[in-house]
N, C-alpha and C positions, 0 to 999 in steps of 0.2 A: 405531254400532260400540262406543262406550264402554260403553253399557248391556250389550252382549253380553259384553265383557271383564269387567265388574264382576260380572255374573251368574255366569260361570264361575269367577271368582276367589273369590267369597264363598259360593256355594251348593254345598256339597260333594255333595249328592245329585244335583243337576242336572249337575254336572261329570262324575260317573261315568256317568250315563245318556247324556249327550251323547257321551262318549268311546266307549262301547259302540256307539252309533248310527253314529258315523263309521266305525269298523272294519268292522262287520257289513254296512253298506250298500254300502261300496266292494266288499266281497267279493261281495255280491249281484249287482252289475253285471258283475263278472268272469264270474259264472255265466251271466247273461242273454246277454251277448255270445257266450260260448262255445257255449251250447246252441243259440241261434238260428242262428249261423253254421255250426255243425256240421250242423244239420238241413238247411239250404239247400244247403250244400256237397255233401252226400251225395245229395240228391234233385233240386235245382234246381226245387223246387215250393213255391209259396206255400201250398198245401193242407197240407203237412207242418208248416209254421210254425203254421198254424191249429190243427192237431191238437195241437201242443205247448202252445199257448196255452189250448186247451180243457181239456187235461189239468191245467192249472193253475187255470183258472177254476172248473171244477165242484167240486173239493175245497174251494177257498176259499169258494165259495158255501155248500156244505153245512156247513162247519166254523163259519160265522158264528154261528148260533143256539147251538151248543154252547159256543163260545168266550165268547159274551156271558154266558150263565148261569154258566159256570165262573168268569169274572172277577168277577162280582157275588156269588159265593158264597165263593170261596177267596182265599188270600193271593195278590195279583196278582204280587208279586215272584217267588214260587216258581213260579207258572205261566209267567212269562216265561223264567225260567232253564231250566225243563223244555223249553220250546219251542226255545230256543237249542241245547241239547244234542242234541235229536232232529234238528234241522236240520243240525247239524255232521256227524252220522253219515251222513245222507242225501246231503249235499253231497259227502262223500268218495267215496261209491259211484258218483257220476257219472263217475269216472275209468274205470270199467268200460265206458262207452259209446263211448270214443274210437275203438277199432279195430273196432267193429261196423258193419256196413252196414245192418242193420235198425234200426228206430227205437222198438220197443216199450219198451225199457228207458228211453229218454229220457222217454217218456210216463209210465211208472210212477213213476220217481224225481221227475219234475216234480210229479206228483200228491201224492206223500208230502210233498215239500218245502212245497207250498202249503197242504196241510191243517194243518200245524203253524203256519203263519205268522200267522193271525188271533189266536192266543192271545198272540203277542208284540206285534204292531202295535196291536191294540185295547187291550192292557194298557198299552203305553207312553202312548197317548193318555189312558187312564183315570187314570194316576197323576200326570199333569203338574200338575193343580191342587193335589195333595198335596205336591209338592216345590218349588212356587214360591208365594210370597205373591201377594196380589192385585196389589201394585205390580209384581211381577216377571213376572206372567203374560203380558202382551203381548210382552215381550222373549223370554220362554221359548218361547212358541208360535212367534214369528217365527223365532227361531234354530233351533228344532227342524225347522221346515219348510224354511227356506233351507239348512240343513245337508243335509237329505234331497236337495235338488236339486243342491247342490254335489257331494255324493258321487255323484249320478247323472252329472254332467258329468265329474268326475275318474275315476270308476270306468269309465265308458264309453270315455273316451279311452285310459286305461291298459289296460283290458280288451282293446280292439281291437288295440292295439300289442303287448301281451304275447302274445296268441294268435298273431299273425303271427310274433313273434320266438321264443317259447319253446314254443308248442304248447298244446293244450287241457288237458293234464293239470295244468299249473301253475295255470291259472285255477280249476279245480275244487278243487285242494288248498288254494289260497289262500282260497277261499270257506269251506271247512270250518274252517280255522284262525280265520277272522273270527268265526264263530259261537261258538267256544270263548272267544275274547277278549271278546265281548259278554257271555257268561254270567258271566265273572269280574267284569266291571264291574258288572253288575246285582246280583251277590251282595254288593257293597259298599254298596248303598243301605240307609239306616236311618231309620226314624221311630219315635219313642217312642209309648207308648200301644198302640193296636191295630195299629200298623205299617201294612202295605199291605193289610190285610184290610178290605173295605168294611163300612160299617154294615149290619147285618142284623137282622131280626126272627127269632125262633125259627121253624125250619121244621118243619112237620108231617111225619109219615111219608109221606103222600101226595105232598107237595111234593118230598121228596127223590127219590122214585122216578119222579115225573112232572114233570120240569123244564120241559116245554112250557108249563105254566101260568104259570111265572115269565116265560118268554120272551113269552108272549101279554100278560102284564101290561106288559112293556116296549113292545110294539107299541101297546097302548092309550095308553100315555103319549105316545109319539111322535105318534100320530094326534091326540091332544087338544091339542097345542101347534102352532099353524099354522106358526110359524117353523121348528121342528124338522122338521115334515113337508115344508115347502118346501125346506129344505136337503137332505133326502133326495132330493127330486125333482130338485134340481140334479145330483146324481150320476147319476140315471137319464137325464136329458137329455144330459149329457156322454157317458155310456157308449154311447149309441146310435151315435155315430160314433167314440168313443174306442176301442172294442174293435177295430174295423176298423183304426184307426191303429196299434195294436200289431202287427198282422200286416204292415201296409204298410211299417213302418220297415225290417224285414228284407228285404222284397221290393225296396224302393227302393235300399237299400244294396248288396245283392248282385246284383240282376238289372237294375233300371232304370238305375242309374248305374254298375253293374259295378265297384264299388270294394272288394269283398271285406270281410273282418272290419274292416279299418281304416275303410272307408266307413260301415259300420254303426255303429262306435264314434263316428264324427264326427257322424252324425245324432242318436244318442242323447245324445252329449255336448252338442251345441248346443241340444237340447231342454232339457237340464239347465241350461245357461247362461240360457236364456229364463225357466225357472221361477225360477231364483235372482234374476234381475233383477226379475221381477214380485213375488216375495216381499219383496225389499229395498224396493221402492216401497211395498208394503203396510205394512211396518214403519214407514216414514218418515211416511206420511200417515194411518195407521190410527187413531191416537189422536185425530186432529183431525176425523175424519169423524163426522158425526152418524149416528144409526141410519137416518134417511131417505136420506141421501146414500150410506151403505153399500149400501142396497138398489138404488139407481140404478146404483152402480158395477158390480154384478153383471151388469146388462144389457149395459153397455159391454164388460165383460171377455169375455163369450161371443160377442158380435158380432166382436170382434177375433180371438178364438181360432179360430172357424170360418172366417172370411174369410181369415185368413193361412194356414190349413191348405189351403184350396182353392188358394191361390197356390203353396204348396209343392208340391202335387201336379201343377200344370200347368207350372211353370218347367222349362226344359231345362238351365239352367246350374247345376251342383252348388253352387258357392259361394252363389249367390242362393237356392237351395233351403234352404241352412243358415240364412240370414238369416230366411226366412219361418217355418221351423219354430221358431226361437228366439222370434220375435214371437208366434206362435200359443201357445206354452207360457207366455209372459209373462202373457198374459191369464188363463190357468188359475192361474198362480202367485199373482197378486194376489188373485183371488177365493178361492183355497184358504186363504190365511192369514187373510183376513177372516172367512170362513165358520167356520173352526176357532175363532177368537176368540169368535164368537157361541156356539158349542156349549160351550166351556169356561166361559163366563160363565153360561149358562142351564140346563145339564143338571145335576140333582142327582147327588151322588156315588153314591147307591144305584142309579142307572140307567145310569151311564156305560158300563160294560162292554157292556150290551145295546144301547145306542144306537150306540156306535162299531162294534161287531161287526155289527149289523144294517145299518148304512150301508155297511160294507165288503162284506158278502155281497150286498146289493142291487145295488151297483155291479158286482160280478163276475157276477151273474146276467144283467144286461142286456148286459154286455160279451160274455158267452158267446154270446148270440144274434147280436150284431154280428160277433164273430169268425167264427162259423160261416158266416154269409152272405158275409163277405168272403173266407173261404177257398174256398168253392165258387165265388164269382164270379170269383176270380183264375184259375180254369181256363178261363174263357170271355171275360172282359172285360179291357180294358187297365187296369193298376194305376192309371194317372192318373185314369181315369174313376171308379174305386172311391174313390180319395182325395178327389175333388171331392164326391162324394155324402156321404162321411163328414164332411167339413167342414161341409156344409150341415146335416146331422143334428145335429151338436154345437151348432150355433148355435140350434137350437130351444129350448135352455135359456133364452136371452134372451127368447123369446116368452112362454113360460108364466110365468117369474118376473116379467117386466114386467107382464103382465096381473094377476098376484096382487098385486103391489105397488100399481099405480095404481088397483086396485079396492078397496083397503083391506083385503085378506085376510091381511096379514102384520104384525099389531101386535107390538110388542116385549113379550115375556113378562117376568115377574119374574126377577130375578137370583138363581138358586139354586145356581149351579155352584161357587162358591168360598166357604169359610167360614174366613177367615184365623185366627180365634181358636182353631180346632181344630188348627192346623198348627204343627209344630215342625220346622224344616228344617235347622238347623245342628248339631243334636246328634250327637255321636259315639257309636258303639255301645260299650257297656261289656262287658268280658270277664269 
């Protein structure tokens, strides 16, 4: 905890980035609870929740390549601010959906919101090694991710309660304001020299008008480094069941346990608590884990994650279900912090935008399939059965990662991700 306080006190850039993260992500979860609760309340159908999730997954998947190339070409700070301002406008327009019985506007606005998101989320990951020294990077990564899960817990609890107390309009308006606040925080970031523009070679005219070649270059890099490819496949394995889980949270909260928006908020909130606990544990032991033990820990994490999700799906007692969902997410939280640490250490600056955006779009593309199947299955099968299958599928991550590790296919690559001698983090902008 002292390392987190020191980081926030001494690192001006990280402090602004972190503040923007807190505000915008709490607003995000107000939006999530409101949208999913509104969709289920109007239709009582898991298929509609699936439709909303698909309307988010497809644009996020399609935006990934474009976001990756853009972030590796342009000033990442400006790209992130533009993403925030666009999302603020779209978030405010959700107010128009409250008194409508049809759902097409929910789909459209969800799609627009998520198309803009990878430009910010991948940008935030890309700039982290530039605003934290090598010594600060482990704490910065851990705090960024544990903050993400803390805001999930807080935002979900408050979102569910506020929707019940004040209505859907307040949640959507608060989400819009949160993006404006985030943009203001990001605008205060400053680095001397080239700033937040990645190192680039001169682009030919053909490369400017055909960015696919740059994106393909990023894919070749990811394929050439076994660890980076393996970390991408972790996302694929998790998403096979993780997509269905996103649908089932709403179904379990609103229909299975019949708890309304507050119940949905409790499920998401306890998931956030679990992620936070797992991330905190990763911060505590992460520096002491050897690379070999790190790889073994991934296997354990996904066995715990999948097994606990099966138990969540099958238990009849709501309080016990909350315990199991927290345990399930704790496994994901530990692995996520450790995996991101590896990426930040090993991915060169010139490739960061494409690597993070590709991993995000790959995850969403697999989740899209999982969500579609779960939505259709919810019309014919019991949600508990679908949940058990989802938990088993997510556990497959442990199988392929364990095979790759124990067969020697995941050697540690050279550390190219951080170049402290090129970083100036405490400088103030001159007027």
